[in-house]
SEVO-931107 format. One record per residue: residue number from 1; residue in one letter; x, y, z of N, C-alpha, C in turn. Coordinates in nm, 4 decimals. Example, Ala and Ser with C-alpha at 12.3 -4.5 7.8 and 13.67 -1.06 7.14 Angstrom:
BEGIN
 seba vogu     n.xx     n.yy     n.zz    ca.xx    ca.yy    ca.zz     c.xx     c.yy     c.zz
    1    A   1.3190  -0.5690   0.7800   1.2300  -0.4500   0.7800   1.3200  -0.3300   0.7800
    2    S   1.2850  -0.2250   0.7080   1.3670  -0.1060   0.7140   1.2900   0.0030   0.7870
This chain:
BEGIN
 seba vogu     n.xx     n.yy     n.zz    ca.xx    ca.yy    ca.zz     c.xx     c.yy     c.zz
    1    X  -0.5805   4.0769  -1.2885  -0.6503   3.9597  -1.3411  -0.7968   3.9680  -1.3094
    2    X  -0.8810   3.9635  -1.4144  -1.0235   3.9850  -1.3971  -1.0903   3.8739  -1.3209
    3    X  -1.0395   3.7500  -1.3329  -1.1045   3.6362  -1.2707  -1.0928   3.6418  -1.1157
    4    X  -0.9860   3.6976  -1.0674  -0.9607   3.6991  -0.9232  -0.9550   3.8431  -0.8716
    5    X  -0.9529   3.8541  -0.7412  -0.9580   3.9853  -0.6768  -0.8186   4.0358  -0.6418
    6    X  -0.7304   4.0389  -0.7409  -0.5991   4.0994  -0.7216  -0.5485   4.1529  -0.8551
    7    X  -0.4530   4.2434  -0.8476  -0.4138   4.3199  -0.9658  -0.3076   4.2462  -1.0501
    8    X  -0.2187   4.1732  -0.9839  -0.1136   4.1055  -1.0565  -0.0874   3.9662  -0.9997
    9    X  -0.0110   3.8878  -1.0714   0.0124   3.7490  -1.0350   0.0896   3.7371  -0.9051
   10    X   0.1811   3.8348  -0.8802   0.2580   3.8281  -0.7562   0.1686   3.8300  -0.6323
   11    X   0.0595   3.9106  -0.6378  -0.0352   3.9124  -0.5272  -0.1036   3.7800  -0.5083
   12    X  -0.1392   3.7161  -0.6199  -0.2041   3.5857  -0.6136  -0.1110   3.4794  -0.5583
   13    X   0.0125   3.4839  -0.5954   0.1134   3.3888  -0.5429   0.1275   3.4046  -0.3923
   14    X   0.1298   3.5317  -0.3456   0.1430   3.5577  -0.2046   0.0216   3.5084  -0.1227
   15    X  -0.0961   3.5086  -0.1872  -0.2150   3.4558  -0.1199  -0.2040   3.3040  -0.1040
   16    X  -0.1615   3.2387  -0.2093  -0.1498   3.0922  -0.2057  -0.0291   3.0453  -0.1265
   17    X   0.0799   3.1223  -0.1314   0.2028   3.0890  -0.0598   0.2411   3.2074   0.0291
   18    X   0.1716   3.2267   0.1435   0.1997   3.3416   0.2293   0.3333   3.3368   0.3007
   19    X   0.3996   3.2221   0.2965   0.5281   3.2074   0.3645   0.6392   3.1885   0.2626
   20    X   0.7608   3.1951   0.3094   0.8786   3.1820   0.2218   0.8822   3.0422   0.1625
   21    X   0.9102   3.0351   0.0322   0.9166   2.9041  -0.0380   1.0245   2.8146   0.0223
   22    X   1.1231   2.8731   0.0886   1.2271   2.7922   0.1516   1.1720   2.7095   0.2675
   23    X   1.0584   2.7511   0.3243   0.9935   2.6707   0.4283   0.9429   2.5379   0.3727
   24    X   0.8933   2.5424   0.2494   0.8479   2.4187   0.1854   0.9659   2.3251   0.1574
   25    X   1.0729   2.3847   0.1093   1.1926   2.3029   0.0811   1.2468   2.2419   0.2096
   26    X   1.2575   2.3241   0.3152   1.3168   2.2783   0.4408   1.2275   2.1853   0.5194
   27    X   1.1000   2.2253   0.5396   1.0105   2.1460   0.6249   0.9492   2.0274   0.5494
   28    X   0.8943   2.0542   0.4315   0.8262   1.9485   0.3580   0.9207   1.8469   0.2943
   29    X   1.0241   1.8959   0.2299   1.1116   1.8055   0.1544   1.2227   1.7511   0.2436
   30    X   1.3022   1.8394   0.3027   1.4205   1.7930   0.3750   1.3857   1.7261   0.5052
   31    X   1.2729   1.7573   0.5647   1.2348   1.6919   0.6916   1.1352   1.5808   0.6681
   32    X   1.0182   1.6117   0.6145   0.9125   1.5113   0.6032   0.9504   1.4028   0.5025
   33    X   0.9919   1.4455   0.3814   1.0242   1.3453   0.2810   1.1579   1.2753   0.3095
   34    X   1.2605   1.3527   0.3354   1.3949   1.2944   0.3510   1.4207   1.2272   0.4846
   35    X   1.3305   1.2497   0.5784   1.3521   1.1877   0.7103   1.2445   1.0818   0.7376
   36    X   1.1215   1.1243   0.7470   1.0142   1.0310   0.7845   0.9854   0.9300   0.6725
   37    X   0.9552   0.9809   0.5520   0.9200   0.8911   0.4436   1.0399   0.8074   0.3980
   38    X   1.1578   0.8653   0.4006   1.2765   0.7902   0.3589   1.3031   0.6715   0.4511
   39    X   1.2780   0.6883   0.5788   1.2960   0.5787   0.6741   1.2019   0.4614   0.6407
   40    X   1.0775   0.4943   0.6129   0.9799   0.3886   0.5879   1.0050   0.3181   0.4550
   41    X   1.0270   0.3968   0.3486   1.0360   0.3411   0.2144   1.1721   0.2831   0.1831
   42    X   1.2777   0.3501   0.2285   1.4114   0.3123   0.1864   1.4961   0.2382   0.2898
   43    X   1.4576   0.2443   0.4171   1.5404   0.1823   0.5240   1.4792   0.0496   0.5726
   44    X   1.3466   0.0471   0.5935   1.2831  -0.0772   0.6385   1.3063  -0.1858   0.5328
   45    X   1.3554  -0.3010   0.5729   1.3766  -0.4090   0.4744   1.2418  -0.4686   0.4335
   46    X   1.2361  -0.5260   0.3108   1.3405  -0.5207   0.2077   1.3482  -0.3815   0.1420
   47    X   1.4665  -0.3428   0.0993   1.4874  -0.2071   0.0466   1.4553  -0.1992  -0.1020
   48    X   1.5226  -0.2769  -0.1815   1.5087  -0.2653  -0.3257   1.3885  -0.3494  -0.3752
   49    X   1.2722  -0.2881  -0.3638   1.1504  -0.3535  -0.4089   1.0677  -0.2548  -0.4871
   50    X   0.9437  -0.2881  -0.5197   0.8602  -0.2036  -0.6016   0.8316  -0.0663  -0.5348
   51    X   0.8235  -0.0646  -0.4023   0.8000   0.0596  -0.3286   0.9173   0.1561  -0.3496
   52    X   1.0367   0.1014  -0.3471   1.1595   0.1835  -0.3659   1.1582   0.2516  -0.5040
   53    X   1.1316   0.1723  -0.6063   1.1406   0.2252  -0.7418   1.0232   0.3184  -0.7776
   54    X   0.9094   0.3021  -0.7109   0.7982   0.3928  -0.7299   0.8239   0.5285  -0.6658
   55    X   0.8864   0.5288  -0.5514   0.9064   0.6537  -0.4755   1.0333   0.7293  -0.5153
   56    X   1.1355   0.6575  -0.5635   1.2640   0.7184  -0.5920   1.2584   0.8402  -0.6827
   57    X   1.1871   0.8362  -0.7978   1.1835   0.9543  -0.8862   1.1318   1.0792  -0.8169
   58    X   1.0291   1.0642  -0.7297   0.9733   1.1815  -0.6586   1.0778   1.2400  -0.5630
   59    X   1.1501   1.1553  -0.4935   1.2549   1.2038  -0.4024   1.3644   1.2790  -0.4759
   60    X   1.4099   1.2245  -0.5883   1.5170   1.2886  -0.6658   1.4743   1.4217  -0.7190
   61    X   1.3572   1.4290  -0.7809   1.3100   1.5556  -0.8389   1.2860   1.6604  -0.7334
   62    X   1.2197   1.6229  -0.6236   1.1888   1.7180  -0.5153   1.3180   1.7780  -0.4548
   63    X   1.4196   1.6959  -0.4385   1.5457   1.7424  -0.3787   1.6273   1.8270  -0.4737
   64    X   1.6444   1.7815  -0.5973   1.7244   1.8580  -0.6934   1.6566   1.9908  -0.7279
   65    X   1.5278   1.9840  -0.7528   1.4509   2.1075  -0.7820   1.4459   2.1977  -0.6617
   66    X   1.4376   2.1375  -0.5447   1.4362   2.2178  -0.4197   1.5630   2.2960  -0.3982
   67    X   1.6772   2.2385  -0.4347   1.8067   2.3127  -0.4218   1.8047   2.4377  -0.5096
   68    X   1.7533   2.4211  -0.6322   1.7455   2.5356  -0.7235   1.6491   2.6397  -0.6706
   69    X   1.5339   2.5961  -0.6216   1.4340   2.6900  -0.5669   1.4938   2.7654  -0.4484
   70    X   1.5699   2.6936  -0.3662   1.6252   2.7518  -0.2424   1.7237   2.8652  -0.2712
   71    X   1.7963   2.8564  -0.3827   1.9027   2.9551  -0.4101   1.8632   3.0583  -0.5166
   72    X   1.7570   3.0329  -0.5921   1.7197   3.1185  -0.7033   1.6117   3.2189  -0.6621
   73    X   1.6509   3.3287  -0.5997   1.5618   3.4362  -0.5589   1.4371   3.3823  -0.4845
   74    X   1.4570   3.3141  -0.3736   1.3408   3.2514  -0.3060   1.2409   3.3540  -0.2499
   75    X   1.2839   3.4732  -0.2166   1.1931   3.5725  -0.1573   1.1088   3.6417  -0.2624
   76    X   1.1436   3.6323  -0.3866   1.0673   3.6935  -0.4922   0.9595   3.5984  -0.5437
   77    X   0.8315   3.6358  -0.5431   0.7249   3.5485  -0.5876   0.7459   3.5074  -0.7332
   78    X   0.7421   3.3758  -0.7585   0.7610   3.3225  -0.8930   0.6577   3.2164  -0.9210
   79    X   0.6151   3.2071  -1.0479   0.5177   3.1056  -1.0820   0.5693   2.9672  -1.0571
   80    X   0.6958   2.9449  -1.0772   0.7528   2.8108  -1.0546   0.7413   2.7670  -0.9089
   81    X   0.7285   2.8630  -0.8172   0.7070   2.8271  -0.6758   0.5759   2.7528  -0.6581
   82    X   0.4712   2.7974  -0.7293   0.3425   2.7270  -0.7231   0.3570   2.5852  -0.7799
   83    X   0.4252   2.5739  -0.8936   0.4417   2.4418  -0.9533   0.5226   2.3492  -0.8618
   84    X   0.6261   2.4024  -0.8000   0.7084   2.3216  -0.7113   0.6302   2.2798  -0.5869
   85    X   0.5581   2.3736  -0.5267   0.4759   2.3422  -0.4117   0.3735   2.2355  -0.4421
   86    X   0.3099   2.2468  -0.5598   0.2113   2.1472  -0.6006   0.2726   2.0119  -0.6228
   87    X   0.3925   2.0065  -0.6811   0.4605   1.8805  -0.7044   0.5014   1.8153  -0.5733
   88    X   0.5502   1.8977  -0.4796   0.5912   1.8454  -0.3483   0.4729   1.7873  -0.2748
   89    X   0.3589   1.8609  -0.2766   0.2382   1.8101  -0.2102   0.1891   1.6792  -0.2710
   90    X   0.1924   1.6712  -0.4032   0.1535   1.5465  -0.4687   0.2503   1.4340  -0.4365
   91    X   0.3791   1.4638  -0.4318   0.4801   1.3641  -0.4051   0.4682   1.3068  -0.2641
   92    X   0.4491   1.3964  -0.1660   0.4360   1.3494  -0.0271   0.3102   1.2655  -0.0089
   93    X   0.2005   1.3093  -0.0729   0.0770   1.2355  -0.0612   0.0912   1.0954  -0.1212
   94    X   0.1443   1.0871  -0.2432   0.1573   0.9576  -0.3095   0.2609   0.8676  -0.2398
   95    X   0.3721   0.9262  -0.2017   0.4764   0.8467  -0.1324   0.4259   0.7988   0.0030
   96    X   0.3416   0.8748   0.0696   0.2827   0.8314   0.1953   0.1906   0.7127   0.1715
   97    X   0.1125   0.7173   0.0619   0.0294   0.6037   0.0264   0.1153   0.4796   0.0012
   98    X   0.2271   0.4962  -0.0687   0.3194   0.3860  -0.0942   0.3745   0.3314   0.0359
   99    X   0.4077   0.4240   0.1296   0.4620   0.3849   0.2598   0.3640   0.2986   0.3397
  100    X   0.2363   0.3349   0.3341   0.1350   0.2564   0.4039   0.1249   0.1138   0.3476
  101    X   0.1336   0.1057   0.2132   0.1288  -0.0243   0.1487   0.2468  -0.1098   0.1915
  102    X   0.3650  -0.0482   0.1990   0.4830  -0.1254   0.2385   0.4709  -0.1755   0.3811
  103    X   0.4206  -0.0902   0.4713   0.4026  -0.1324   0.6108   0.3032  -0.2447   0.6201
  104    X   0.1923  -0.2349   0.5432   0.0860  -0.3347   0.5515   0.1374  -0.4707   0.5027
  105    X   0.2149  -0.4701   0.3931   0.2553  -0.5974   0.3352   0.3910  -0.6506   0.3849
  106    X   0.4799  -0.5617   0.4280   0.6094  -0.6044   0.4728   0.6216  -0.6155   0.6256
  107    X   0.5612  -0.5165   0.6950   0.5725  -0.5123   0.8429   0.4582  -0.5904   0.9093
  108    X   0.3359  -0.5618   0.8624   0.2193  -0.6291   0.9209   0.2089  -0.7732   0.8689
  109    X   0.2417  -0.7921   0.7415   0.2414  -0.9274   0.6870   0.1184  -0.9631   0.6062
  110    X   0.0475  -0.8652   0.5506  -0.0667  -0.8954   0.4636  -0.0190  -0.9635   0.3372
  111    X  -0.1033  -1.0533   0.2839  -0.0669  -1.1247   0.1601  -0.1706  -1.1032   0.0493
  112    X  -0.2938  -1.0774   0.0893  -0.3993  -1.0593  -0.0124  -0.3869  -0.9237  -0.0791
  113    X  -0.4058  -0.9194  -0.2155  -0.4002  -0.7911  -0.2867  -0.5240  -0.7056  -0.2653
  114    X  -0.6227  -0.7614  -0.1936  -0.7488  -0.6894  -0.1761  -0.7286  -0.5575  -0.1012
  115    X  -0.6390  -0.5540  -0.0033  -0.6129  -0.4310   0.0708  -0.5616  -0.3235  -0.0201
  116    X  -0.4669  -0.3587  -0.1070  -0.4116  -0.2581  -0.2020  -0.5197  -0.2076  -0.2960
  117    X  -0.6013  -0.2973  -0.3491  -0.7034  -0.2596  -0.4448  -0.8032  -0.1638  -0.3805
  118    X  -0.8534  -0.2017  -0.2625  -0.9507  -0.1158  -0.1956  -0.8868   0.0181  -0.1543
  119    X  -0.7648   0.0118  -0.1022  -0.6953   0.1327  -0.0615  -0.6749   0.2270  -0.1784
  120    X  -0.6358   0.1715  -0.2918  -0.6110   0.2537  -0.4110  -0.7364   0.3209  -0.4614
  121    X  -0.8478   0.2460  -0.4591  -0.9766   0.3027  -0.5057  -1.0198   0.4163  -0.4133
  122    X  -1.0111   0.3914  -0.2820  -1.0489   0.4979  -0.1865  -0.9558   0.6142  -0.1944
  123    X  -0.8264   0.5869  -0.2116  -0.7296   0.6962  -0.2214  -0.7596   0.7832  -0.3421
  124    X  -0.7927   0.7241  -0.4571  -0.8248   0.8007  -0.5773  -0.9491   0.8865  -0.5530
  125    X  -1.0483   0.8334  -0.4792  -1.1665   0.9097  -0.4443  -1.1316   1.0265  -0.3527
  126    X  -1.0444   1.0007  -0.2577  -0.9995   1.1091  -0.1674  -0.9264   1.2176  -0.2427
  127    X  -0.8391   1.1780  -0.3361  -0.7680   1.2758  -0.4157  -0.8649   1.3623  -0.4962
  128    X  -0.9604   1.2959  -0.5617  -1.0571   1.3664  -0.6475  -1.1383   1.4674  -0.5645
  129    X  -1.1928   1.4215  -0.4540  -1.2785   1.5103  -0.3713  -1.1969   1.6196  -0.3035
  130    X  -1.0757   1.5810  -0.2593  -0.9924   1.6801  -0.1890  -0.9463   1.7907  -0.2821
  131    X  -0.9118   1.7534  -0.4034  -0.8696   1.8529  -0.5024  -0.9844   1.9492  -0.5311
  132    X  -1.1033   1.8949  -0.5492  -1.2214   1.9809  -0.5662  -1.2399   2.0753  -0.4492
  133    X  -1.2279   2.0232  -0.3299  -1.2466   2.1012  -0.2080  -1.1459   2.2138  -0.1991
  134    X  -1.0163   2.1835  -0.2187  -0.9114   2.2831  -0.2015  -0.9112   2.3856  -0.3158
  135    X  -0.9476   2.3456  -0.4365  -0.9578   2.4424  -0.5451  -1.0689   2.5443  -0.5125
  136    X  -1.1782   2.4923  -0.4620  -1.2902   2.5804  -0.4244  -1.2479   2.6739  -0.3128
  137    X  -1.1725   2.6252  -0.2154  -1.1322   2.7056  -0.1027  -1.0335   2.8162  -0.1464
  138    X  -0.9303   2.7765  -0.2225  -0.8304   2.8755  -0.2633  -0.8875   2.9745  -0.3643
  139    X  -0.9775   2.9295  -0.4523  -1.0403   3.0214  -0.5442  -1.1199   3.1282  -0.4711
  140    X  -1.1885   3.0858  -0.3661  -1.2641   3.1843  -0.2846  -1.1686   3.2868  -0.2195
  141    X  -1.0560   3.2403  -0.1719  -0.9580   3.3309  -0.1126  -0.9033   3.4294  -0.2158
  142    X  -0.8767   3.3797  -0.3351  -0.8261   3.4653  -0.4429  -0.9314   3.5653  -0.4916
  143    X  -1.0571   3.5328  -0.4742  -1.1621   3.6234  -0.5122  -1.2056   3.7157  -0.3988
  144    X  -1.1417   3.7003  -0.2823  -1.1705   3.7857  -0.1688  -1.2947   3.7481  -0.0910
  145    X  -1.3399   3.6216  -0.1060  -1.4600   3.5734  -0.0360  -1.4188   3.5264   0.1013
  146    X  -1.4990   3.5570   0.2022  -1.4731   3.5154   0.3406  -1.4734   3.3630   0.3508
  147    X  -1.3778   3.3089   0.4251  -1.3663   3.1629   0.4407  -1.4931   3.1019   0.4967
  148    X  -1.5631   3.1761   0.5823  -1.6839   3.1208   0.6475  -1.7970   3.1033   0.5487
  149    X  -1.7913   3.1726   0.4370  -1.8963   3.1615   0.3341  -1.8724   3.0479   0.2363
  150    X  -1.7573   2.9852   0.2461  -1.7248   2.8751   0.1568  -1.7813   2.7439   0.2174
  151    X  -1.8682   2.6781   0.1406  -1.9263   2.5532   0.1886  -1.8524   2.4344   0.1258
  152    X  -1.8092   2.3427   0.2106  -1.7363   2.2258   0.1655  -1.8285   2.1065   0.1537
  153    X  -1.7941   2.0176   0.0600  -1.8736   1.8957   0.0407  -1.8467   1.7998   0.1571
  154    X  -1.9550   1.7464   0.2109  -1.9418   1.6506   0.3214  -1.8774   1.5232   0.2706
  155    X  -1.9013   1.4881   0.1437  -1.8393   1.3655   0.0877  -1.6884   1.3809   0.0880
  156    X  -1.6390   1.4995   0.0502  -1.4969   1.5192   0.0471  -1.4335   1.5076   0.1833
  157    X  -1.5008   1.5634   0.2865  -1.4458   1.5574   0.4218  -1.4493   1.4159   0.4759
  158    X  -1.5652   1.3490   0.4628  -1.5794   1.2122   0.5170  -1.4977   1.1084   0.4444
  159    X  -1.4732   1.1313   0.3137  -1.3924   1.0344   0.2417  -1.2487   1.0351   0.2926
  160    X  -1.1969   1.1544   0.3247  -1.0622   1.1641   0.3799  -1.0555   1.1016   0.5188
  161    X  -1.1520   1.1294   0.6015  -1.1538   1.0695   0.7365  -1.1681   0.9184   0.7289
  162    X  -1.2581   0.8712   0.6397  -1.2791   0.7289   0.6255  -1.1554   0.6570   0.5761
  163    X  -1.0831   0.7228   0.4841  -0.9584   0.6623   0.4352  -0.8555   0.6444   0.5495
  164    X  -0.8389   0.7479   0.6309  -0.7449   0.7419   0.7404  -0.7839   0.6324   0.8406
  165    X  -0.9104   0.6264   0.8745  -0.9612   0.5264   0.9732  -0.9400   0.3848   0.9167
  166    X  -0.9681   0.3681   0.7878  -0.9508   0.2371   0.7243  -0.8057   0.1904   0.7275
  167    X  -0.7129   0.2810   0.7030  -0.5711   0.2447   0.7053  -0.5267   0.2112   0.8469
  168    X  -0.5745   0.2891   0.9430  -0.5332   0.2658   1.0832  -0.5819   0.1303   1.1325
  169    X  -0.6985   0.0858   1.0844  -0.7533  -0.0426   1.1300  -0.6583  -0.1585   1.0975
  170    X  -0.5842  -0.1479   0.9881  -0.4873  -0.2528   0.9525  -0.3776  -0.2593   1.0541
  171    X  -0.3287  -0.1421   1.0968  -0.2248  -0.1399   1.1993  -0.2734  -0.1936   1.3314
  172    X  -0.3988  -0.1632   1.3670  -0.4551  -0.2112   1.4952  -0.4666  -0.3624   1.4932
  173    X  -0.5061  -0.4191   1.3782  -0.5189  -0.5653   1.3688  -0.3853  -0.6344   1.3884
  174    X  -0.2770  -0.5664   1.3519  -0.1455  -0.6276   1.3658  -0.0957  -0.6261   1.5112
  175    X  -0.1564  -0.5380   1.5967  -0.1175  -0.5203   1.7351   0.0298  -0.4820   1.7469
  176    X   0.0789  -0.4117   1.6457   0.2178  -0.3622   1.6438   0.2146  -0.2121   1.6610
  177    X   0.2662  -0.1645   1.7719   0.2570  -0.0223   1.8046   0.3315   0.0644   1.7021
  178    X   0.4464   0.0167   1.6510   0.5205   0.0906   1.5497   0.4399   0.1004   1.4196
  179    X   0.3779  -0.0102   1.3799   0.2984  -0.0114   1.2577   0.1812   0.0831   1.2711
  180    X   0.1148   0.0833   1.3867   0.0021   0.1710   1.4115   0.0441   0.3166   1.4005
  181    X   0.1547   0.3502   1.4662   0.2026   0.4902   1.4654   0.2394   0.5354   1.3237
  182    X   0.3096   0.4516   1.2488   0.3512   0.4902   1.1130   0.2326   0.4995   1.0201
  183    X   0.1386   0.4105   1.0318   0.0218   0.4138   0.9443  -0.0635   0.5389   0.9745
  184    X  -0.0800   0.5739   1.1016  -0.1506   0.6961   1.1375  -0.0840   0.8168   1.0744
  185    X   0.0472   0.8220   1.0881   0.1241   0.9377   1.0380   0.1171   0.9476   0.8863
  186    X   0.1439   0.8376   0.8189   0.1476   0.8396   0.6729   0.0083   0.8585   0.6108
  187    X  -0.0942   0.8016   0.6731  -0.2318   0.8196   0.6250  -0.2717   0.9663   0.6360
  188    X  -0.2321   1.0297   0.7452  -0.2601   1.1706   0.7610  -0.1857   1.2527   0.6550
  189    X  -0.0597   1.2208   0.6316   0.0179   1.2916   0.5272  -0.0463   1.2773   0.3908
  190    X  -0.0908   1.1576   0.3589  -0.1439   1.1296   0.2238  -0.2689   1.2097   0.1938
  191    X  -0.3394   1.2523   0.2988  -0.4636   1.3294   0.2816  -0.4360   1.4783   0.2969
  192    X  -0.3653   1.5192   0.4007  -0.3503   1.6601   0.4321  -0.2668   1.7335   0.3278
  193    X  -0.1690   1.6676   0.2699  -0.0786   1.7378   0.1762  -0.1412   1.7544   0.0385
  194    X  -0.2625   1.7053   0.0202  -0.3339   1.7293  -0.1061  -0.3677   1.8754  -0.1213
  195    X  -0.3686   1.9503  -0.0095  -0.3965   2.0944  -0.0174  -0.2898   2.1658  -0.1039
  196    X  -0.1650   2.1190  -0.0949  -0.0603   2.1847  -0.1734  -0.0584   2.1375  -0.3190
  197    X  -0.1097   2.0186  -0.3425  -0.1094   1.9643  -0.4799  -0.1901   2.0505  -0.5764
  198    X  -0.2933   2.1216  -0.5268  -0.3785   2.2024  -0.6142  -0.3049   2.3278  -0.6609
  199    X  -0.1887   2.3566  -0.6048  -0.1078   2.4683  -0.6576  -0.0689   2.4458  -0.8019
  200    X  -0.0612   2.3189  -0.8446  -0.0322   2.2905  -0.9851  -0.1457   2.3469  -1.0727
  201    X  -0.2697   2.3302  -1.0299  -0.3856   2.3854  -1.1060  -0.3734   2.5364  -1.1183
  202    X  -0.3422   2.6027  -1.0068  -0.3342   2.7493  -1.0119  -0.2100   2.7975  -1.0883
  203    X  -0.1077   2.7162  -1.0941   0.0112   2.7505  -1.1725  -0.0294   2.7638  -1.3194
  204    X  -0.0981   2.6646  -1.3739  -0.1406   2.6702  -1.5136  -0.2477   2.7756  -1.5367
  205    X  -0.3355   2.7960  -1.4379  -0.4376   2.8978  -1.4507  -0.3779   3.0379  -1.4535
  206    X  -0.2864   3.0624  -1.3616  -0.2151   3.1911  -1.3571  -0.1338   3.2102  -1.4861
  207    X  -0.0672   3.1079  -1.5324   0.0180   3.1185  -1.6500  -0.0707   3.1510  -1.7726
  208    X  -0.1851   3.0890  -1.7823  -0.2770   3.1184  -1.8919  -0.3223   3.2626  -1.8917
  209    X  -0.3601   3.3123  -1.7717  -0.4036   3.4504  -1.7606  -0.2882   3.5480  -1.7830
  210    X  -0.1675   3.5059  -1.7440  -0.0494   3.5887  -1.7641  -0.0232   3.6076  -1.9119
  211    X  -0.0380   3.5003  -1.9892  -0.0148   3.5088  -2.1339  -0.1207   3.5955  -2.1998
  212    X  -0.2476   3.5757  -2.1565  -0.3578   3.6530  -2.2148  -0.3427   3.8014  -2.1841
  213    X  -0.3269   3.8332  -2.0551  -0.3194   3.9729  -2.0137  -0.1905   4.0371  -2.0645
  214    X  -0.0807   3.9628  -2.0625   0.0448   4.0173  -2.1115   0.0370   4.0462  -2.2593
  215    X  -0.0274   3.9593  -2.3348  -0.0432   3.9805  -2.4786  -0.1300   4.1004  -2.5084
  216    X  -0.2397   4.1139  -2.4301  -0.3329   4.2255  -2.4524  -0.2671   4.3577  -2.4192
  217    X  -0.1866   4.3588  -2.3101  -0.1163   4.4841  -2.2743  -0.0158   4.5211  -2.3821
  218    X   0.0554   4.4192  -2.4368   0.1544   4.4457  -2.5394   0.0876   4.4973  -2.6666
  219    X  -0.0307   4.4397  -2.6968  -0.1044   4.4837  -2.8154  -0.1510   4.6283  -2.8006
  220    X  -0.2016   4.6619  -2.6837  -0.2438   4.7995  -2.6573  -0.1287   4.8961  -2.6683
  221    X  -0.0141   4.8559  -2.6147   0.1019   4.9444  -2.6238   0.1496   4.9632  -2.7672
  222    X   0.1414   4.8548  -2.8442   0.1796   4.8663  -2.9846   0.0829   4.9551  -3.0613
  223    X  -0.0499   4.9420  -3.0296  -0.1467   5.0272  -3.0944  -0.1244   5.1739  -3.0630
  224    X  -0.0920   5.2032  -2.9361  -0.0645   5.3417  -2.8967   0.0563   5.3955  -2.9698
  225    X   0.1632   5.3140  -2.9814   0.2842   5.3599  -3.0489   0.2569   5.3832  -3.1966
  226    X   0.1720   5.2973  -3.2577   0.1387   5.3164  -3.3986   0.0586   5.4438  -3.4204
  227    X  -0.0328   5.4714  -3.3265  -0.1139   5.5917  -3.3354  -0.0242   5.7167  -3.3269
  228    X   0.0667   5.7120  -3.2347   0.1536   5.8280  -3.2179   0.2396   5.8500  -3.3425
  229    X   0.2811   5.7433  -3.4049   0.3598   5.7570  -3.5295   0.2794   5.8180  -3.6411
  230    X   0.1524   5.7725  -3.6520   0.0635   5.8272  -3.7568   0.0349   5.9735  -3.7304
  231    X   0.0134   6.0077  -3.6012  -0.0151   6.1443  -3.5686   0.1056   6.2324  -3.6007
  232    X   0.2251   6.1800  -3.5774   0.3468   6.2555  -3.6065   0.3622   6.2813  -3.7553
  233    X   0.3271   6.1763  -3.8354   0.3378   6.1937  -3.9779   0.2388   6.2979  -4.0312
  234    X   0.1187   6.2975  -3.9720   0.0195   6.3952  -4.0167   0.0652   6.5357  -3.9860
  235    X   0.1347   6.5482  -3.8682   0.1829   6.6811  -3.8309   0.3004   6.7220  -3.9214
């Protein structure tokens, strides 16, 4: 691939996912999503509310898809591994945001919608800047550029830190140690797992280059075969 500093897509996938895809299924989905987030969103009362219905589709897809990923040649680099990793990262980040909202309104007892509005605006800013930051970082790695030469936007870094601090302040105001702990944990998850969400971008980018390069190689092979046929006829 001319855009990046590697010869084939398998090498690029190994750069973005240097570890076994089963680690993502086991650690990210079966532990973080199915244990920590499930407790907050599905076990803390009330259960069947808007938070439940917003998070449920992500849990179902991540688990069912994860079972298929786990058994379908997991050691062999596949483009779908990037798509799955990106979806899992996006799901954990968004479900963590939902979890913070549930804690704030159900456990802490907030009633004003202002916290949700401000949190959602800041969260969208964090997602936007973090995605830019991580695409820049991973693109540099794929191009063989040293990590130390990659300059990150200060706005992207401080927006993530500011979001976490803002969420934690709600827990501190409640003076509830459990609420503080959960908000710290979920706020951290909602920001840090955005690194994996950008794998969706590289999935489509790799797929586009795969179609282009694959088509060009096939065309060249067809041209060579046609030339050989013509040469044979002349002979």
